Backbone as XML, in Angstrom:
<?xml version="1.0"?>
<chain id="A" units="angstrom">
  <residue number="1" name="UNK">
    <atom name="N" x="0.907" y="-1.051" z="-0.089"/>
    <atom name="CA" x="-0.019" y="0.028" z="0.069"/>
    <atom name="C" x="0.875" y="1.290" z="-0.100"/>
  </residue>
  <residue number="2" name="UNK">
    <atom name="N" x="0.516" y="2.224" z="-0.859"/>
    <atom name="CA" x="1.402" y="3.378" z="-0.864"/>
    <atom name="C" x="0.562" y="4.595" z="-0.192"/>
  </residue>
  <residue number="3" name="UNK">
    <atom name="N" x="1.283" y="5.352" z="0.558"/>
    <atom name="CA" x="0.649" y="6.377" z="1.366"/>
    <atom name="C" x="0.929" y="7.738" z="0.776"/>
  </residue>
  <residue number="4" name="UNK">
    <atom name="N" x="0.070" y="8.553" z="0.817"/>
    <atom name="CA" x="0.014" y="9.993" z="0.249"/>
    <atom name="C" x="-0.176" y="10.808" z="1.520"/>
  </residue>
  <residue number="5" name="UNK">
    <atom name="N" x="0.578" y="11.937" z="1.650"/>
    <atom name="CA" x="0.647" y="12.746" z="2.865"/>
    <atom name="C" x="-0.256" y="13.935" z="2.498"/>
  </residue>
  <residue number="6" name="UNK">
    <atom name="N" x="-1.117" y="14.299" z="3.535"/>
    <atom name="CA" x="-2.139" y="15.433" z="3.235"/>
    <atom name="C" x="-1.969" y="16.086" z="4.574"/>
  </residue>
  <residue number="7" name="UNK">
    <atom name="N" x="-2.120" y="17.680" z="4.288"/>
    <atom name="CA" x="-2.144" y="18.356" z="5.537"/>
    <atom name="C" x="-3.599" y="18.768" z="5.837"/>
  </residue>
  <residue number="8" name="UNK">
    <atom name="N" x="-3.861" y="18.723" z="6.984"/>
    <atom name="CA" x="-5.340" y="18.898" z="7.360"/>
    <atom name="C" x="-5.362" y="20.078" z="8.506"/>
  </residue>
  <residue number="9" name="UNK">
    <atom name="N" x="-6.138" y="21.048" z="8.324"/>
    <atom name="CA" x="-6.277" y="22.012" z="9.213"/>
    <atom name="C" x="-7.667" y="21.952" z="9.789"/>
  </residue>
  <residue number="10" name="UNK">
    <atom name="N" x="-7.505" y="21.851" z="11.212"/>
    <atom name="CA" x="-8.773" y="21.727" z="12.126"/>
    <atom name="C" x="-8.984" y="23.026" z="12.942"/>
  </residue>
  <residue number="11" name="UNK">
    <atom name="N" x="-10.234" y="23.248" z="13.036"/>
    <atom name="CA" x="-10.450" y="24.372" z="14.178"/>
    <atom name="C" x="-9.977" y="23.896" z="15.491"/>
  </residue>
  <residue number="12" name="UNK">
    <atom name="N" x="-9.703" y="24.920" z="16.360"/>
    <atom name="CA" x="-9.190" y="24.493" z="17.670"/>
    <atom name="C" x="-10.137" y="23.511" z="18.609"/>
  </residue>
  <residue number="13" name="UNK">
    <atom name="N" x="-11.239" y="23.863" z="18.338"/>
    <atom name="CA" x="-12.297" y="22.987" z="19.269"/>
    <atom name="C" x="-12.112" y="21.685" z="18.648"/>
  </residue>
  <residue number="14" name="UNK">
    <atom name="N" x="-12.356" y="21.349" z="17.524"/>
    <atom name="CA" x="-12.395" y="20.000" z="16.698"/>
    <atom name="C" x="-10.975" y="19.453" z="17.044"/>
  </residue>
  <residue number="15" name="UNK">
    <atom name="N" x="-9.887" y="20.047" z="17.134"/>
    <atom name="CA" x="-8.676" y="19.504" z="17.460"/>
    <atom name="C" x="-8.635" y="18.999" z="18.970"/>
  </residue>
  <residue number="16" name="UNK">
    <atom name="N" x="-9.231" y="19.815" z="19.815"/>
    <atom name="CA" x="-9.040" y="19.542" z="21.185"/>
    <atom name="C" x="-10.103" y="18.170" z="21.494"/>
  </residue>
  <residue number="17" name="UNK">
    <atom name="N" x="-11.072" y="18.077" z="20.686"/>
    <atom name="CA" x="-12.043" y="17.154" z="20.798"/>
    <atom name="C" x="-11.395" y="15.750" z="20.286"/>
  </residue>
  <residue number="18" name="UNK">
    <atom name="N" x="-10.612" y="15.747" z="19.077"/>
    <atom name="CA" x="-9.972" y="14.629" z="18.668"/>
    <atom name="C" x="-8.752" y="14.193" z="19.560"/>
  </residue>
  <residue number="19" name="UNK">
    <atom name="N" x="-8.101" y="15.265" z="20.143"/>
    <atom name="CA" x="-7.150" y="14.847" z="21.238"/>
    <atom name="C" x="-7.966" y="14.068" z="22.384"/>
  </residue>
  <residue number="20" name="UNK">
    <atom name="N" x="-8.922" y="14.407" z="22.883"/>
    <atom name="CA" x="-9.603" y="13.895" z="24.095"/>
    <atom name="C" x="-10.048" y="12.538" z="23.758"/>
  </residue>
  <residue number="21" name="UNK">
    <atom name="N" x="-10.525" y="12.272" z="22.529"/>
    <atom name="CA" x="-11.113" y="11.192" z="21.949"/>
    <atom name="C" x="-9.885" y="10.181" z="21.773"/>
  </residue>
  <residue number="22" name="UNK">
    <atom name="N" x="-8.890" y="10.594" z="21.383"/>
    <atom name="CA" x="-7.557" y="9.639" z="21.130"/>
    <atom name="C" x="-7.072" y="9.308" z="22.488"/>
  </residue>
  <residue number="23" name="UNK">
    <atom name="N" x="-7.203" y="10.209" z="23.429"/>
    <atom name="CA" x="-6.671" y="9.840" z="24.837"/>
    <atom name="C" x="-7.547" y="8.704" z="25.363"/>
  </residue>
  <residue number="24" name="UNK">
    <atom name="N" x="-8.937" y="8.885" z="25.292"/>
    <atom name="CA" x="-9.849" y="8.146" z="25.796"/>
    <atom name="C" x="-9.697" y="6.665" z="25.221"/>
  </residue>
  <residue number="25" name="UNK">
    <atom name="N" x="-9.324" y="6.515" z="23.905"/>
    <atom name="CA" x="-9.236" y="5.312" z="23.254"/>
    <atom name="C" x="-7.812" y="4.763" z="23.407"/>
  </residue>
  <residue number="26" name="UNK">
    <atom name="N" x="-6.901" y="5.605" z="24.153"/>
    <atom name="CA" x="-5.633" y="5.153" z="24.276"/>
    <atom name="C" x="-4.788" y="5.017" z="22.852"/>
  </residue>
  <residue number="27" name="UNK">
    <atom name="N" x="-5.060" y="5.907" z="21.991"/>
    <atom name="CA" x="-4.437" y="5.802" z="20.679"/>
    <atom name="C" x="-3.765" y="7.293" z="20.469"/>
  </residue>
  <residue number="28" name="UNK">
    <atom name="N" x="-3.088" y="7.326" z="19.331"/>
    <atom name="CA" x="-2.600" y="8.530" z="18.837"/>
    <atom name="C" x="-3.716" y="9.304" z="18.166"/>
  </residue>
  <residue number="29" name="UNK">
    <atom name="N" x="-3.418" y="10.663" z="18.221"/>
    <atom name="CA" x="-4.263" y="11.524" z="17.603"/>
    <atom name="C" x="-4.226" y="11.404" z="16.072"/>
  </residue>
  <residue number="30" name="UNK">
    <atom name="N" x="-3.238" y="10.937" z="15.530"/>
    <atom name="CA" x="-3.008" y="10.738" z="13.907"/>
    <atom name="C" x="-3.754" y="9.465" z="13.605"/>
  </residue>
  <residue number="31" name="UNK">
    <atom name="N" x="-3.536" y="8.394" z="14.535"/>
    <atom name="CA" x="-4.249" y="7.196" z="14.165"/>
    <atom name="C" x="-5.671" y="7.449" z="14.212"/>
  </residue>
  <residue number="32" name="UNK">
    <atom name="N" x="-6.261" y="8.089" z="15.091"/>
    <atom name="CA" x="-7.718" y="8.451" z="15.262"/>
    <atom name="C" x="-8.312" y="9.477" z="14.017"/>
  </residue>
  <residue number="33" name="UNK">
    <atom name="N" x="-7.259" y="10.357" z="13.824"/>
    <atom name="CA" x="-7.639" y="11.093" z="12.620"/>
    <atom name="C" x="-7.792" y="10.210" z="11.249"/>
  </residue>
  <residue number="34" name="UNK">
    <atom name="N" x="-6.929" y="9.295" z="11.046"/>
    <atom name="CA" x="-6.970" y="8.545" z="10.046"/>
    <atom name="C" x="-8.303" y="7.632" z="9.983"/>
  </residue>
  <residue number="35" name="UNK">
    <atom name="N" x="-8.545" y="7.074" z="11.122"/>
    <atom name="CA" x="-9.910" y="6.453" z="11.254"/>
    <atom name="C" x="-11.149" y="7.329" z="10.978"/>
  </residue>
  <residue number="36" name="UNK">
    <atom name="N" x="-11.057" y="8.536" z="11.421"/>
    <atom name="CA" x="-12.243" y="9.594" z="11.166"/>
    <atom name="C" x="-12.492" y="9.591" z="9.664"/>
  </residue>
  <residue number="37" name="UNK">
    <atom name="N" x="-11.264" y="9.892" z="9.028"/>
    <atom name="CA" x="-11.134" y="10.175" z="7.440"/>
    <atom name="C" x="-11.764" y="8.766" z="6.765"/>
  </residue>
  <residue number="38" name="UNK">
    <atom name="N" x="-11.289" y="7.688" z="7.317"/>
    <atom name="CA" x="-11.837" y="6.355" z="6.562"/>
    <atom name="C" x="-13.353" y="6.364" z="6.770"/>
  </residue>
  <residue number="39" name="UNK">
    <atom name="N" x="-13.850" y="6.579" z="7.850"/>
    <atom name="CA" x="-15.261" y="6.233" z="8.451"/>
    <atom name="C" x="-16.198" y="7.475" z="7.715"/>
  </residue>
  <residue number="40" name="UNK">
    <atom name="N" x="-15.556" y="8.620" z="7.593"/>
    <atom name="CA" x="-16.212" y="9.688" z="6.878"/>
    <atom name="C" x="-16.311" y="9.487" z="5.450"/>
  </residue>
  <residue number="41" name="UNK">
    <atom name="N" x="-15.217" y="9.144" z="4.676"/>
    <atom name="CA" x="-15.325" y="8.863" z="3.321"/>
    <atom name="C" x="-16.303" y="7.594" z="3.009"/>
  </residue>
  <residue number="42" name="UNK">
    <atom name="N" x="-16.034" y="6.594" z="3.866"/>
    <atom name="CA" x="-17.151" y="5.392" z="3.827"/>
    <atom name="C" x="-18.530" y="5.818" z="3.873"/>
  </residue>
  <residue number="43" name="UNK">
    <atom name="N" x="-18.722" y="6.883" z="4.794"/>
    <atom name="CA" x="-20.310" y="7.072" z="4.803"/>
    <atom name="C" x="-20.744" y="8.100" z="3.851"/>
  </residue>
  <residue number="44" name="UNK">
    <atom name="N" x="-19.674" y="8.840" z="3.200"/>
    <atom name="CA" x="-20.191" y="9.564" z="2.042"/>
    <atom name="C" x="-20.495" y="8.600" z="0.894"/>
  </residue>
  <residue number="45" name="UNK">
    <atom name="N" x="-19.548" y="7.707" z="0.657"/>
    <atom name="CA" x="-19.602" y="6.900" z="-0.639"/>
    <atom name="C" x="-20.519" y="5.664" z="-0.362"/>
  </residue>
  <residue number="46" name="UNK">
    <atom name="N" x="-21.174" y="5.607" z="0.843"/>
    <atom name="CA" x="-22.311" y="4.581" z="0.980"/>
    <atom name="C" x="-21.597" y="3.401" z="0.981"/>
  </residue>
  <residue number="47" name="UNK">
    <atom name="N" x="-20.382" y="3.269" z="1.367"/>
    <atom name="CA" x="-19.548" y="1.764" z="1.303"/>
    <atom name="C" x="-20.322" y="0.923" z="2.443"/>
  </residue>
  <residue number="48" name="UNK">
    <atom name="N" x="-19.904" y="-0.233" z="2.271"/>
    <atom name="CA" x="-20.588" y="-1.291" z="3.096"/>
    <atom name="C" x="-19.670" y="-1.459" z="4.353"/>
  </residue>
  <residue number="49" name="UNK">
    <atom name="N" x="-19.459" y="-0.288" z="4.994"/>
    <atom name="CA" x="-18.521" y="-0.527" z="6.312"/>
    <atom name="C" x="-19.641" y="-0.354" z="7.430"/>
  </residue>
  <residue number="50" name="UNK">
    <atom name="N" x="-20.888" y="-0.179" z="7.148"/>
    <atom name="CA" x="-21.901" y="0.019" z="8.324"/>
    <atom name="C" x="-21.900" y="-1.125" z="9.305"/>
  </residue>
  <residue number="51" name="UNK">
    <atom name="N" x="-21.815" y="-2.436" z="8.911"/>
    <atom name="CA" x="-21.644" y="-3.448" z="9.886"/>
    <atom name="C" x="-20.394" y="-3.273" z="10.647"/>
  </residue>
  <residue number="52" name="UNK">
    <atom name="N" x="-19.442" y="-3.079" z="10.079"/>
    <atom name="CA" x="-17.979" y="-2.748" z="10.932"/>
    <atom name="C" x="-18.105" y="-1.823" z="11.812"/>
  </residue>
  <residue number="53" name="UNK">
    <atom name="N" x="-18.743" y="-0.705" z="11.381"/>
    <atom name="CA" x="-19.011" y="0.599" z="12.285"/>
    <atom name="C" x="-19.865" y="0.245" z="13.527"/>
  </residue>
  <residue number="54" name="UNK">
    <atom name="N" x="-20.976" y="-0.546" z="13.148"/>
    <atom name="CA" x="-22.045" y="-0.894" z="14.246"/>
    <atom name="C" x="-21.295" y="-1.889" z="15.255"/>
  </residue>
  <residue number="55" name="UNK">
    <atom name="N" x="-20.408" y="-2.679" z="14.629"/>
    <atom name="CA" x="-19.644" y="-3.797" z="15.609"/>
    <atom name="C" x="-18.750" y="-2.944" z="16.504"/>
  </residue>
  <residue number="56" name="UNK">
    <atom name="N" x="-18.232" y="-1.904" z="15.998"/>
    <atom name="CA" x="-17.164" y="-1.198" z="16.744"/>
    <atom name="C" x="-18.021" y="-0.287" z="17.796"/>
  </residue>
  <residue number="57" name="UNK">
    <atom name="N" x="-19.108" y="0.252" z="17.370"/>
    <atom name="CA" x="-19.902" y="0.841" z="18.460"/>
    <atom name="C" x="-20.434" y="0.085" z="19.606"/>
  </residue>
  <residue number="58" name="UNK">
    <atom name="N" x="-20.978" y="-1.182" z="19.219"/>
    <atom name="CA" x="-21.420" y="-2.159" z="20.141"/>
    <atom name="C" x="-20.174" y="-2.647" z="21.000"/>
  </residue>
  <residue number="59" name="UNK">
    <atom name="N" x="-18.981" y="-2.552" z="20.541"/>
    <atom name="CA" x="-17.773" y="-3.044" z="21.440"/>
    <atom name="C" x="-17.540" y="-1.833" z="22.345"/>
  </residue>
  <residue number="60" name="UNK">
    <atom name="N" x="-17.686" y="-0.771" z="22.083"/>
    <atom name="CA" x="-17.341" y="0.370" z="22.836"/>
    <atom name="C" x="-18.392" y="0.449" z="23.874"/>
  </residue>
  <residue number="61" name="UNK">
    <atom name="N" x="-19.784" y="0.167" z="23.503"/>
    <atom name="CA" x="-20.768" y="0.298" z="24.399"/>
    <atom name="C" x="-20.663" y="-0.952" z="25.548"/>
  </residue>
  <residue number="62" name="UNK">
    <atom name="N" x="-19.907" y="-2.088" z="24.970"/>
    <atom name="CA" x="-19.800" y="-3.128" z="26.015"/>
    <atom name="C" x="-18.761" y="-2.786" z="26.930"/>
  </residue>
  <residue number="63" name="UNK">
    <atom name="N" x="-17.763" y="-2.177" z="26.474"/>
    <atom name="CA" x="-16.624" y="-1.838" z="27.309"/>
    <atom name="C" x="-17.025" y="-0.701" z="28.265"/>
  </residue>
  <residue number="64" name="UNK">
    <atom name="N" x="-17.912" y="0.258" z="27.893"/>
    <atom name="CA" x="-18.423" y="1.059" z="28.971"/>
    <atom name="C" x="-19.192" y="0.548" z="29.936"/>
  </residue>
  <residue number="65" name="UNK">
    <atom name="N" x="-20.132" y="-0.301" z="29.484"/>
    <atom name="CA" x="-20.861" y="-1.264" z="30.550"/>
    <atom name="C" x="-20.130" y="-2.169" z="31.431"/>
  </residue>
  <residue number="66" name="UNK">
    <atom name="N" x="-19.051" y="-2.613" z="30.928"/>
    <atom name="CA" x="-18.011" y="-3.236" z="31.911"/>
    <atom name="C" x="-17.504" y="-2.418" z="32.844"/>
  </residue>
  <residue number="67" name="UNK">
    <atom name="N" x="-16.968" y="-1.175" z="32.371"/>
    <atom name="CA" x="-16.375" y="-0.225" z="33.275"/>
    <atom name="C" x="-17.432" y="0.253" z="34.321"/>
  </residue>
  <residue number="68" name="UNK">
    <atom name="N" x="-18.595" y="0.495" z="33.879"/>
    <atom name="CA" x="-19.676" y="0.892" z="34.693"/>
    <atom name="C" x="-19.993" y="-0.128" z="35.853"/>
  </residue>
  <residue number="69" name="UNK">
    <atom name="N" x="-20.103" y="-1.311" z="35.371"/>
    <atom name="CA" x="-20.200" y="-2.433" z="36.431"/>
    <atom name="C" x="-19.252" y="-2.673" z="37.547"/>
  </residue>
  <residue number="70" name="UNK">
    <atom name="N" x="-17.887" y="-2.338" z="36.981"/>
    <atom name="CA" x="-16.896" y="-2.347" z="37.736"/>
    <atom name="C" x="-16.825" y="-1.342" z="38.930"/>
  </residue>
  <residue number="71" name="UNK">
    <atom name="N" x="-17.261" y="-0.106" z="38.483"/>
    <atom name="CA" x="-17.382" y="1.101" z="39.352"/>
    <atom name="C" x="-18.525" y="0.839" z="40.412"/>
  </residue>
  <residue number="72" name="UNK">
    <atom name="N" x="-19.655" y="0.288" z="39.756"/>
    <atom name="CA" x="-20.835" y="0.096" z="40.828"/>
    <atom name="C" x="-20.171" y="-1.114" z="41.904"/>
  </residue>
  <residue number="73" name="UNK">
    <atom name="N" x="-19.546" y="-2.007" z="41.473"/>
    <atom name="CA" x="-18.802" y="-3.017" z="42.493"/>
    <atom name="C" x="-17.996" y="-2.233" z="43.433"/>
  </residue>
  <residue number="74" name="UNK">
    <atom name="N" x="-17.163" y="-1.464" z="42.905"/>
    <atom name="CA" x="-16.241" y="-0.683" z="43.836"/>
    <atom name="C" x="-17.036" y="0.268" z="44.871"/>
  </residue>
  <residue number="75" name="UNK">
    <atom name="N" x="-18.022" y="0.901" z="44.312"/>
    <atom name="CA" x="-18.672" y="1.800" z="45.095"/>
    <atom name="C" x="-19.616" y="1.140" z="46.364"/>
  </residue>
  <residue number="76" name="UNK">
    <atom name="N" x="-20.059" y="-0.023" z="45.827"/>
    <atom name="CA" x="-20.852" y="-0.804" z="46.709"/>
    <atom name="C" x="-19.894" y="-1.487" z="47.895"/>
  </residue>
  <residue number="77" name="UNK">
    <atom name="N" x="-18.774" y="-1.878" z="47.563"/>
    <atom name="CA" x="-17.636" y="-2.467" z="48.367"/>
    <atom name="C" x="-17.333" y="-1.236" z="49.319"/>
  </residue>
  <residue number="78" name="UNK">
    <atom name="N" x="-17.163" y="-0.098" z="49.040"/>
    <atom name="CA" x="-16.738" y="1.137" z="49.713"/>
    <atom name="C" x="-17.815" y="1.261" z="50.686"/>
  </residue>
  <residue number="79" name="UNK">
    <atom name="N" x="-19.042" y="1.448" z="50.356"/>
    <atom name="CA" x="-20.258" y="1.478" z="51.145"/>
    <atom name="C" x="-20.287" y="0.517" z="52.453"/>
  </residue>
  <residue number="80" name="UNK">
    <atom name="N" x="-19.977" y="-0.743" z="51.839"/>
    <atom name="CA" x="-19.971" y="-1.881" z="52.921"/>
    <atom name="C" x="-18.982" y="-1.666" z="53.950"/>
  </residue>
  <residue number="81" name="UNK">
    <atom name="N" x="-17.690" y="-1.250" z="53.470"/>
    <atom name="CA" x="-16.593" y="-1.100" z="54.526"/>
    <atom name="C" x="-16.988" y="0.060" z="55.313"/>
  </residue>
  <residue number="82" name="UNK">
    <atom name="N" x="-17.567" y="1.050" z="54.822"/>
    <atom name="CA" x="-17.853" y="2.273" z="55.719"/>
    <atom name="C" x="-18.801" y="1.899" z="56.686"/>
  </residue>
  <residue number="83" name="UNK">
    <atom name="N" x="-19.841" y="1.157" z="56.368"/>
    <atom name="CA" x="-20.899" y="0.779" z="57.110"/>
    <atom name="C" x="-20.329" y="-0.288" z="58.485"/>
  </residue>
  <residue number="84" name="UNK">
    <atom name="N" x="-19.156" y="-1.128" z="57.926"/>
    <atom name="CA" x="-18.666" y="-1.936" z="58.958"/>
    <atom name="C" x="-17.810" y="-1.172" z="59.701"/>
  </residue>
  <residue number="85" name="UNK">
    <atom name="N" x="-17.122" y="-0.127" z="59.258"/>
    <atom name="CA" x="-16.343" y="0.792" z="60.283"/>
    <atom name="C" x="-17.293" y="1.510" z="61.171"/>
  </residue>
  <residue number="86" name="UNK">
    <atom name="N" x="-18.339" y="1.932" z="60.790"/>
    <atom name="CA" x="-19.301" y="2.526" z="61.663"/>
    <atom name="C" x="-19.799" y="1.648" z="62.781"/>
  </residue>
  <residue number="87" name="UNK">
    <atom name="N" x="-20.125" y="0.535" z="62.371"/>
    <atom name="CA" x="-20.749" y="-0.286" z="63.315"/>
    <atom name="C" x="-19.830" y="-0.737" z="64.375"/>
  </residue>
  <residue number="88" name="UNK">
    <atom name="N" x="-18.439" y="-0.984" z="63.838"/>
    <atom name="CA" x="-17.492" y="-1.424" z="64.939"/>
    <atom name="C" x="-17.183" y="-0.315" z="65.866"/>
  </residue>
  <residue number="89" name="UNK">
    <atom name="N" x="-17.213" y="0.995" z="65.254"/>
    <atom name="CA" x="-16.823" y="1.920" z="66.172"/>
    <atom name="C" x="-18.012" y="2.125" z="67.230"/>
  </residue>
  <residue number="90" name="UNK">
    <atom name="N" x="-19.262" y="2.031" z="66.599"/>
    <atom name="CA" x="-20.393" y="1.961" z="67.691"/>
    <atom name="C" x="-20.117" y="1.013" z="68.886"/>
  </residue>
  <residue number="91" name="UNK">
    <atom name="N" x="-19.968" y="-0.200" z="68.184"/>
    <atom name="CA" x="-19.767" y="-1.313" z="69.138"/>
    <atom name="C" x="-18.370" y="-1.040" z="70.212"/>
  </residue>
  <residue number="92" name="UNK">
    <atom name="N" x="-17.432" y="-0.600" z="69.704"/>
    <atom name="CA" x="-16.264" y="-0.218" z="70.563"/>
    <atom name="C" x="-16.745" y="0.767" z="71.725"/>
  </residue>
  <residue number="93" name="UNK">
    <atom name="N" x="-17.615" y="1.699" z="71.256"/>
    <atom name="CA" x="-18.019" y="2.663" z="72.471"/>
    <atom name="C" x="-18.767" y="2.285" z="73.397"/>
  </residue>
  <residue number="94" name="UNK">
    <atom name="N" x="-19.589" y="1.138" z="73.167"/>
    <atom name="CA" x="-20.581" y="0.646" z="74.353"/>
    <atom name="C" x="-20.005" y="-0.827" z="74.673"/>
  </residue>
  <residue number="95" name="UNK">
    <atom name="N" x="-20.786" y="-1.423" z="75.374"/>
    <atom name="CA" x="-20.468" y="-2.759" z="75.841"/>
    <atom name="C" x="-20.193" y="-3.702" z="74.645"/>
  </residue>
  <residue number="96" name="UNK">
    <atom name="N" x="-19.309" y="-4.767" z="74.924"/>
    <atom name="CA" x="-18.790" y="-5.478" z="73.679"/>
    <atom name="C" x="-20.184" y="-6.436" z="73.369"/>
  </residue>
  <residue number="97" name="UNK">
    <atom name="N" x="-20.120" y="-6.697" z="72.076"/>
    <atom name="CA" x="-21.231" y="-7.496" z="71.365"/>
    <atom name="C" x="-20.688" y="-8.533" z="70.768"/>
  </residue>
  <residue number="98" name="UNK">
    <atom name="N" x="-21.399" y="-9.559" z="70.591"/>
    <atom name="CA" x="-20.723" y="-10.796" z="69.731"/>
    <atom name="C" x="-20.714" y="-10.626" z="68.439"/>
  </residue>
  <residue number="99" name="UNK">
    <atom name="N" x="-19.981" y="-11.394" z="67.555"/>
    <atom name="CA" x="-19.712" y="-11.158" z="66.053"/>
    <atom name="C" x="-20.815" y="-11.203" z="65.502"/>
  </residue>
  <residue number="100" name="UNK">
    <atom name="N" x="-21.805" y="-12.123" z="65.604"/>
    <atom name="CA" x="-23.052" y="-12.357" z="64.810"/>
    <atom name="C" x="-23.896" y="-11.074" z="64.936"/>
  </residue>
  <residue number="101" name="UNK">
    <atom name="N" x="-23.929" y="-10.393" z="66.069"/>
    <atom name="CA" x="-24.830" y="-9.132" z="66.230"/>
    <atom name="C" x="-24.297" y="-8.124" z="65.446"/>
  </residue>
  <residue number="102" name="UNK">
    <atom name="N" x="-22.838" y="-7.975" z="65.566"/>
    <atom name="CA" x="-22.068" y="-6.978" z="64.824"/>
    <atom name="C" x="-22.410" y="-7.179" z="63.143"/>
  </residue>
  <residue number="103" name="UNK">
    <atom name="N" x="-22.199" y="-8.310" z="62.685"/>
    <atom name="CA" x="-22.337" y="-8.639" z="61.309"/>
    <atom name="C" x="-23.750" y="-8.381" z="60.958"/>
  </residue>
  <residue number="104" name="UNK">
    <atom name="N" x="-24.799" y="-8.631" z="61.684"/>
    <atom name="CA" x="-26.041" y="-8.297" z="61.298"/>
    <atom name="C" x="-26.319" y="-6.652" z="61.473"/>
  </residue>
  <residue number="105" name="UNK">
    <atom name="N" x="-25.588" y="-6.078" z="62.299"/>
    <atom name="CA" x="-25.807" y="-4.693" z="62.341"/>
    <atom name="C" x="-25.111" y="-3.782" z="61.177"/>
  </residue>
  <residue number="106" name="UNK">
    <atom name="N" x="-24.058" y="-4.623" z="60.645"/>
    <atom name="CA" x="-23.214" y="-4.081" z="59.421"/>
    <atom name="C" x="-24.318" y="-4.315" z="58.101"/>
  </residue>
  <residue number="107" name="UNK">
    <atom name="N" x="-25.003" y="-5.508" z="58.115"/>
    <atom name="CA" x="-25.739" y="-5.694" z="56.929"/>
    <atom name="C" x="-27.143" y="-4.711" z="56.962"/>
  </residue>
  <residue number="108" name="UNK">
    <atom name="N" x="-27.490" y="-4.431" z="58.218"/>
    <atom name="CA" x="-28.546" y="-3.580" z="58.455"/>
    <atom name="C" x="-28.216" y="-2.201" z="57.875"/>
  </residue>
  <residue number="109" name="UNK">
    <atom name="N" x="-27.147" y="-1.788" z="58.408"/>
    <atom name="CA" x="-26.685" y="-0.425" z="57.981"/>
    <atom name="C" x="-26.278" y="-0.371" z="56.553"/>
  </residue>
  <residue number="110" name="UNK">
    <atom name="N" x="-25.728" y="-1.442" z="55.987"/>
    <atom name="CA" x="-25.559" y="-1.537" z="54.409"/>
    <atom name="C" x="-26.891" y="-1.375" z="53.727"/>
  </residue>
  <residue number="111" name="UNK">
    <atom name="N" x="-27.712" y="-2.140" z="54.158"/>
    <atom name="CA" x="-29.114" y="-2.108" z="53.386"/>
    <atom name="C" x="-29.837" y="-0.852" z="53.533"/>
  </residue>
  <residue number="112" name="UNK">
    <atom name="N" x="-29.724" y="-0.080" z="54.704"/>
    <atom name="CA" x="-30.229" y="1.283" z="54.782"/>
    <atom name="C" x="-29.606" y="2.240" z="53.938"/>
  </residue>
  <residue number="113" name="UNK">
    <atom name="N" x="-28.134" y="2.051" z="53.677"/>
    <atom name="CA" x="-27.644" y="3.011" z="52.729"/>
    <atom name="C" x="-27.873" y="2.927" z="51.478"/>
  </residue>
  <residue number="114" name="UNK">
    <atom name="N" x="-28.005" y="1.467" z="50.954"/>
    <atom name="CA" x="-28.465" y="1.186" z="49.602"/>
    <atom name="C" x="-29.824" y="1.775" z="49.362"/>
  </residue>
  <residue number="115" name="UNK">
    <atom name="N" x="-30.783" y="1.620" z="50.457"/>
    <atom name="CA" x="-32.115" y="2.051" z="50.131"/>
    <atom name="C" x="-32.222" y="3.745" z="49.945"/>
  </residue>
  <residue number="116" name="UNK">
    <atom name="N" x="-31.324" y="4.252" z="50.972"/>
    <atom name="CA" x="-31.102" y="5.683" z="50.874"/>
    <atom name="C" x="-30.608" y="6.173" z="49.513"/>
  </residue>
  <residue number="117" name="UNK">
    <atom name="N" x="-29.856" y="5.424" z="48.927"/>
    <atom name="CA" x="-29.082" y="5.770" z="47.527"/>
    <atom name="C" x="-30.184" y="5.582" z="46.520"/>
  </residue>
  <residue number="118" name="UNK">
    <atom name="N" x="-31.171" y="4.839" z="46.798"/>
    <atom name="CA" x="-32.255" y="4.611" z="45.658"/>
    <atom name="C" x="-31.825" y="3.356" z="44.775"/>
  </residue>
  <residue number="119" name="UNK">
    <atom name="N" x="-30.923" y="2.442" z="45.193"/>
    <atom name="CA" x="-30.544" y="1.305" z="44.340"/>
    <atom name="C" x="-31.171" y="0.152" z="44.850"/>
  </residue>
  <residue number="120" name="UNK">
    <atom name="N" x="-32.186" y="0.256" z="45.728"/>
    <atom name="CA" x="-32.867" y="-1.039" z="46.295"/>
    <atom name="C" x="-33.581" y="-1.860" z="45.238"/>
  </residue>
</chain>
């Protein structure tokens, strides 16, 4: 394949958007610009790249869904640890309680916080 060099002038806002998109995809600005040109020309020429583009969009949505699920798990775990710390601190201030009562109090506090967050 033989390459031809072209100079492209972009408005500053479009250049910044391209740089942010390249960083989000962990690729170079030039590689993303080449991809944008390919997809743009294909869309103008009604090329049969729509299934490929659809697959790429679906892949990106899947990656976002996986990241969102990971963040949800981390947030839920953080909330659980905070409830455990709160319950142990309450138990340390008063008479000592057995482990099963503390565990139940942790679960109760966790359930209350989940309900308050609207995720029940």
